Backbone as JSON Lines, residues from 0, in Angstrom:
{"i":0,"aa":"X","n":[-13.81,172.94,-85.52],"ca":[-12.85,171.94,-86.15],"c":[-13.44,172.01,-87.8]}
{"i":1,"aa":"X","n":[-12.31,172.24,-88.75],"ca":[-12.88,171.74,-90.08],"c":[-12.38,170.65,-90.36]}
{"i":2,"aa":"X","n":[-12.55,170.4,-92.03],"ca":[-12.54,169.06,-92.36],"c":[-11.3,168.98,-92.71]}
{"i":3,"aa":"X","n":[-9.96,167.52,-91.97],"ca":[-8.6,167.61,-92.35],"c":[-8.87,167.39,-93.88]}
{"i":4,"aa":"X","n":[-7.01,167.91,-94.22],"ca":[-6.69,167.91,-95.45],"c":[-5.8,166.65,-95.68]}
{"i":5,"aa":"X","n":[-5.59,166.18,-94.64],"ca":[-4.45,164.76,-94.69],"c":[-5.28,163.96,-93.75]}
{"i":6,"aa":"X","n":[-4.44,162.6,-94.3],"ca":[-4.73,161.8,-92.92],"c":[-4.14,161.99,-91.46]}
{"i":7,"aa":"X","n":[-2.67,162.89,-91.54],"ca":[-2.11,163.19,-90.33],"c":[-3.06,163.72,-89.37]}
{"i":8,"aa":"X","n":[-4.05,164.96,-90.38],"ca":[-4.94,165.87,-89.66],"c":[-5.98,165.4,-89.17]}
{"i":9,"aa":"X","n":[-6.47,164.33,-89.85],"ca":[-7.32,163.33,-89.37],"c":[-7.06,162.78,-87.84]}
{"i":10,"aa":"X","n":[-5.93,162.21,-87.93],"ca":[-5.34,161.48,-87.04],"c":[-5.49,162.4,-85.8]}
{"i":11,"aa":"X","n":[-5.4,163.66,-85.95],"ca":[-5.08,164.72,-84.41],"c":[-6.41,164.69,-84.14]}
{"i":12,"aa":"X","n":[-7.35,164.85,-84.83],"ca":[-8.63,164.57,-84.33],"c":[-9.56,163.77,-83.26]}
{"i":13,"aa":"X","n":[-8.44,162.67,-83.52],"ca":[-9.11,161.72,-82.45],"c":[-9.09,161.76,-81.29]}
{"i":14,"aa":"X","n":[-8.44,162.81,-80.67],"ca":[-8.35,163.36,-79.24],"c":[-9.46,163.77,-78.73]}
{"i":15,"aa":"X","n":[-10.52,164.72,-79.88],"ca":[-11.66,164.68,-79.44],"c":[-12.59,163.74,-79.08]}
{"i":16,"aa":"X","n":[-13.67,163.96,-77.83],"ca":[-14.62,162.59,-77.59],"c":[-15.81,162.78,-78.79]}
{"i":17,"aa":"X","n":[-15.81,163.38,-80.1],"ca":[-16.53,163.3,-81.01],"c":[-16.36,164.08,-82.26]}
{"i":18,"aa":"X","n":[-16.76,163.64,-83.11],"ca":[-16.54,164.24,-84.81],"c":[-17.27,165.41,-85.0]}
{"i":19,"aa":"X","n":[-16.74,166.25,-85.58],"ca":[-17.65,167.69,-85.91],"c":[-19.09,167.12,-86.85]}
{"i":20,"aa":"X","n":[-19.85,167.72,-86.45],"ca":[-21.32,167.45,-86.81],"c":[-21.32,167.89,-88.13]}
{"i":21,"aa":"X","n":[-20.34,168.72,-89.01],"ca":[-20.11,169.02,-90.35],"c":[-19.0,168.17,-91.41]}
{"i":22,"aa":"X","n":[-19.21,167.35,-90.59],"ca":[-18.07,166.3,-91.75],"c":[-19.18,165.53,-92.24]}
{"i":23,"aa":"X","n":[-18.68,164.75,-93.28],"ca":[-19.53,163.9,-94.09],"c":[-19.67,162.3,-93.4]}
{"i":24,"aa":"X","n":[-21.3,161.69,-93.29],"ca":[-21.13,160.75,-92.94],"c":[-20.55,159.8,-92.88]}
{"i":25,"aa":"X","n":[-19.7,159.58,-94.23],"ca":[-18.79,158.72,-94.18],"c":[-17.3,158.77,-93.37]}
{"i":26,"aa":"X","n":[-16.91,160.14,-93.34],"ca":[-15.84,160.6,-92.81],"c":[-15.9,160.34,-91.27]}
{"i":27,"aa":"X","n":[-17.05,160.93,-90.72],"ca":[-17.76,160.87,-89.58],"c":[-17.68,158.99,-89.21]}
{"i":28,"aa":"X","n":[-18.53,157.94,-89.87],"ca":[-17.96,156.83,-89.94],"c":[-16.79,156.26,-89.58]}
{"i":29,"aa":"X","n":[-15.77,156.8,-90.22],"ca":[-14.39,156.48,-90.52],"c":[-13.52,156.87,-88.8]}
{"i":30,"aa":"X","n":[-13.93,158.22,-88.63],"ca":[-13.45,158.41,-87.31],"c":[-14.02,157.54,-86.11]}
{"i":31,"aa":"X","n":[-15.02,157.4,-86.35],"ca":[-15.75,156.13,-85.04],"c":[-14.82,155.03,-85.22]}
{"i":32,"aa":"X","n":[-14.64,154.36,-86.52],"ca":[-13.74,153.47,-86.61],"c":[-12.45,153.3,-86.32]}
{"i":33,"aa":"X","n":[-11.41,154.59,-86.35],"ca":[-10.57,155.05,-86.05],"c":[-10.25,155.07,-84.49]}
{"i":34,"aa":"X","n":[-11.62,155.46,-83.87],"ca":[-11.69,154.93,-82.16],"c":[-11.78,154.24,-81.67]}
{"i":35,"aa":"X","n":[-11.94,152.75,-82.53],"ca":[-12.5,151.37,-82.24],"c":[-14.12,151.32,-81.65]}
{"i":36,"aa":"X","n":[-14.37,152.19,-82.18],"ca":[-16.11,152.63,-81.99],"c":[-17.12,151.58,-82.78]}
{"i":37,"aa":"X","n":[-16.75,150.46,-82.9],"ca":[-17.31,149.73,-83.86],"c":[-18.8,149.86,-84.23]}
{"i":38,"aa":"X","n":[-19.76,150.17,-82.97],"ca":[-21.12,150.03,-83.41],"c":[-21.63,151.32,-83.76]}
{"i":39,"aa":"X","n":[-20.84,152.51,-83.03],"ca":[-20.99,153.92,-83.71],"c":[-21.16,153.99,-85.15]}
{"i":40,"aa":"X","n":[-19.55,153.16,-85.78],"ca":[-19.25,153.45,-86.99],"c":[-20.39,152.8,-88.01]}
{"i":41,"aa":"X","n":[-20.46,151.55,-87.59],"ca":[-21.39,150.59,-88.31],"c":[-23.06,150.79,-88.18]}
{"i":42,"aa":"X","n":[-23.84,151.52,-87.32],"ca":[-24.64,152.39,-87.61],"c":[-24.65,153.84,-88.56]}
{"i":43,"aa":"X","n":[-23.46,154.1,-88.62],"ca":[-23.42,155.42,-89.66],"c":[-23.29,154.54,-91.03]}
{"i":44,"aa":"X","n":[-22.5,153.89,-90.97],"ca":[-22.17,153.14,-92.54],"c":[-23.24,152.26,-92.97]}
{"i":45,"aa":"X","n":[-24.18,151.53,-92.27],"ca":[-25.25,150.5,-92.59],"c":[-26.38,151.46,-93.55]}
{"i":46,"aa":"X","n":[-26.28,152.71,-92.75],"ca":[-27.28,153.78,-93.46],"c":[-26.81,154.51,-94.51]}
{"i":47,"aa":"X","n":[-25.7,154.01,-95.03],"ca":[-25.14,155.07,-95.95],"c":[-25.17,154.12,-97.55]}
{"i":48,"aa":"X","n":[-26.17,154.33,-98.49],"ca":[-26.35,153.56,-99.38],"c":[-25.8,154.66,-100.56]}
{"i":49,"aa":"X","n":[-24.54,154.3,-100.29],"ca":[-23.54,154.68,-101.2],"c":[-22.51,153.8,-101.65]}
{"i":50,"aa":"X","n":[-21.59,153.87,-102.81],"ca":[-20.51,152.75,-102.89],"c":[-19.32,152.58,-101.57]}
{"i":51,"aa":"X","n":[-19.25,154.17,-101.07],"ca":[-18.24,154.47,-99.82],"c":[-19.34,153.61,-98.72]}
{"i":52,"aa":"X","n":[-20.38,153.78,-98.38],"ca":[-21.1,153.16,-97.16],"c":[-20.91,151.74,-97.63]}
{"i":53,"aa":"X","n":[-21.11,151.06,-98.63],"ca":[-20.41,149.77,-98.61],"c":[-19.14,149.36,-98.6]}
{"i":54,"aa":"X","n":[-18.4,150.2,-98.47],"ca":[-16.97,149.94,-98.59],"c":[-16.5,150.05,-97.3]}
{"i":55,"aa":"X","n":[-17.28,150.71,-96.52],"ca":[-17.07,151.24,-95.2],"c":[-17.49,149.94,-94.54]}
{"i":56,"aa":"X","n":[-18.65,149.35,-94.83],"ca":[-19.55,148.94,-93.92],"c":[-18.5,147.3,-94.57]}
{"i":57,"aa":"X","n":[-17.94,147.12,-95.19],"ca":[-17.21,145.69,-95.76],"c":[-16.36,145.75,-94.75]}
{"i":58,"aa":"X","n":[-15.69,147.17,-94.71],"ca":[-14.48,146.84,-93.98],"c":[-14.69,146.39,-92.33]}
{"i":59,"aa":"X","n":[-15.52,146.96,-92.11],"ca":[-16.12,147.02,-90.26],"c":[-16.38,145.41,-90.2]}
{"i":60,"aa":"X","n":[-16.91,144.54,-91.32],"ca":[-17.18,143.1,-91.11],"c":[-16.26,142.38,-91.3]}
{"i":61,"aa":"X","n":[-14.86,143.09,-91.65],"ca":[-13.73,142.34,-91.93],"c":[-13.09,142.43,-90.64]}
{"i":62,"aa":"X","n":[-12.97,143.49,-90.13],"ca":[-12.29,143.66,-88.85],"c":[-13.16,142.99,-87.61]}
{"i":63,"aa":"X","n":[-14.4,142.77,-87.71],"ca":[-15.14,141.65,-86.91],"c":[-14.58,140.57,-86.99]}
{"i":64,"aa":"X","n":[-14.25,139.93,-88.31],"ca":[-13.93,138.5,-88.53],"c":[-15.0,137.87,-89.6]}
{"i":65,"aa":"X","n":[-15.9,138.51,-89.97],"ca":[-16.76,138.04,-90.54],"c":[-16.65,138.17,-92.01]}
{"i":66,"aa":"X","n":[-15.72,137.46,-92.36],"ca":[-15.12,137.38,-94.14],"c":[-16.51,137.12,-95.01]}
{"i":67,"aa":"X","n":[-17.05,136.09,-94.85],"ca":[-18.57,136.44,-95.38],"c":[-19.08,137.83,-95.76]}
{"i":68,"aa":"X","n":[-19.35,138.09,-94.53],"ca":[-20.46,139.21,-94.7],"c":[-19.68,140.44,-95.31]}
{"i":69,"aa":"X","n":[-18.15,140.49,-94.89],"ca":[-17.51,141.69,-95.63],"c":[-17.12,141.11,-97.03]}
{"i":70,"aa":"X","n":[-17.21,139.98,-97.75],"ca":[-17.12,140.27,-98.74],"c":[-18.23,140.21,-99.47]}
{"i":71,"aa":"X","n":[-19.4,140.08,-99.29],"ca":[-20.37,140.67,-99.83],"c":[-20.33,142.34,-100.07]}
{"i":72,"aa":"X","n":[-20.29,142.83,-98.92],"ca":[-20.24,144.25,-98.96],"c":[-18.72,145.03,-99.84]}
{"i":73,"aa":"X","n":[-18.05,144.3,-100.11],"ca":[-16.28,144.38,-100.45],"c":[-17.55,144.71,-102.37]}
{"i":74,"aa":"X","n":[-18.1,143.59,-102.57],"ca":[-18.72,143.39,-104.07],"c":[-19.81,144.35,-104.31]}
{"i":75,"aa":"X","n":[-20.54,144.77,-103.11],"ca":[-21.36,145.72,-103.33],"c":[-20.91,147.56,-103.85]}
{"i":76,"aa":"X","n":[-19.7,147.14,-102.74],"ca":[-18.72,148.79,-103.15],"c":[-17.68,148.48,-103.99]}
{"i":77,"aa":"X","n":[-18.05,147.28,-105.12],"ca":[-17.11,147.61,-106.26],"c":[-15.81,147.22,-106.09]}
{"i":78,"aa":"X","n":[-15.1,146.67,-104.86],"ca":[-13.79,146.48,-104.81],"c":[-13.27,145.4,-103.72]}
{"i":79,"aa":"X","n":[-12.03,145.15,-104.08],"ca":[-11.61,143.71,-104.21],"c":[-11.62,143.22,-102.73]}
{"i":80,"aa":"X","n":[-11.63,142.06,-101.9],"ca":[-11.31,141.53,-100.82],"c":[-9.66,142.45,-100.44]}
{"i":81,"aa":"X","n":[-9.36,142.9,-99.42],"ca":[-7.99,143.8,-99.89],"c":[-7.32,142.45,-98.77]}
{"i":82,"aa":"X","n":[-5.86,142.3,-99.2],"ca":[-4.83,141.27,-98.61],"c":[-3.73,142.75,-97.85]}
{"i":83,"aa":"X","n":[-4.46,143.73,-97.5],"ca":[-3.48,144.67,-96.8],"c":[-4.28,144.46,-95.44]}
{"i":84,"aa":"X","n":[-3.42,144.68,-94.53],"ca":[-3.71,145.09,-93.22],"c":[-5.02,145.75,-92.57]}
{"i":85,"aa":"X","n":[-5.99,145.83,-91.65],"ca":[-6.95,147.03,-91.52],"c":[-6.81,147.77,-90.97]}
{"i":86,"aa":"X","n":[-5.06,148.5,-90.63],"ca":[-4.67,149.54,-90.22],"c":[-4.48,150.24,-91.46]}
{"i":87,"aa":"X","n":[-3.9,149.55,-92.77],"ca":[-3.69,149.97,-93.73],"c":[-4.87,150.67,-94.53]}
{"i":88,"aa":"X","n":[-5.88,149.59,-94.55],"ca":[-6.85,149.72,-95.25],"c":[-7.7,151.09,-94.88]}
{"i":89,"aa":"X","n":[-7.74,151.08,-93.32],"ca":[-8.46,152.19,-92.42],"c":[-7.81,153.35,-93.05]}
{"i":90,"aa":"X","n":[-6.64,153.53,-93.31],"ca":[-5.8,154.8,-93.71],"c":[-6.25,155.27,-94.85]}
{"i":91,"aa":"X","n":[-6.56,153.94,-95.97],"ca":[-6.72,154.12,-97.56],"c":[-7.98,154.99,-97.55]}
{"i":92,"aa":"X","n":[-9.04,154.22,-96.51],"ca":[-10.65,154.73,-96.72],"c":[-10.39,155.9,-96.59]}
{"i":93,"aa":"X","n":[-10.3,156.53,-95.29],"ca":[-9.63,157.97,-94.89],"c":[-9.34,158.99,-95.94]}
{"i":94,"aa":"X","n":[-8.1,158.69,-96.65],"ca":[-7.28,159.43,-97.64],"c":[-8.23,159.29,-98.78]}
{"i":95,"aa":"X","n":[-9.35,158.41,-98.73],"ca":[-10.08,158.15,-100.21],"c":[-11.14,159.23,-100.06]}
{"i":96,"aa":"X","n":[-11.58,159.32,-98.51],"ca":[-13.19,160.15,-98.41],"c":[-12.43,161.53,-98.47]}
{"i":97,"aa":"X","n":[-11.16,162.11,-97.68],"ca":[-10.49,163.33,-97.85],"c":[-10.24,163.53,-98.94]}
{"i":98,"aa":"X","n":[-10.36,163.16,-99.93],"ca":[-9.75,163.55,-101.34],"c":[-11.27,163.58,-102.2]}
{"i":99,"aa":"X","n":[-12.47,163.27,-101.8],"ca":[-13.42,163.35,-102.7],"c":[-14.19,164.62,-102.27]}
């Protein structure tokens, strides 16, 4: 399974039990987030010492309901605290990673 070209193709990969090993760590973290596997996603995101890693980390803590911690990670990522739904933010994150 190759790297998806768009969000719709990404969604199709969710029928599998694991993301491909050849995907970036960021895309793999988002795949686990989309599969509602918070722990697996967080384990990857917390070790990604990049802007995107911080942004994914922020999203995960927002999903968890820990807005204080999420706020810290959004600041680390240089992103404002979002006013969109978690679903919309996840889609946006996936689309940003797919374009990079």
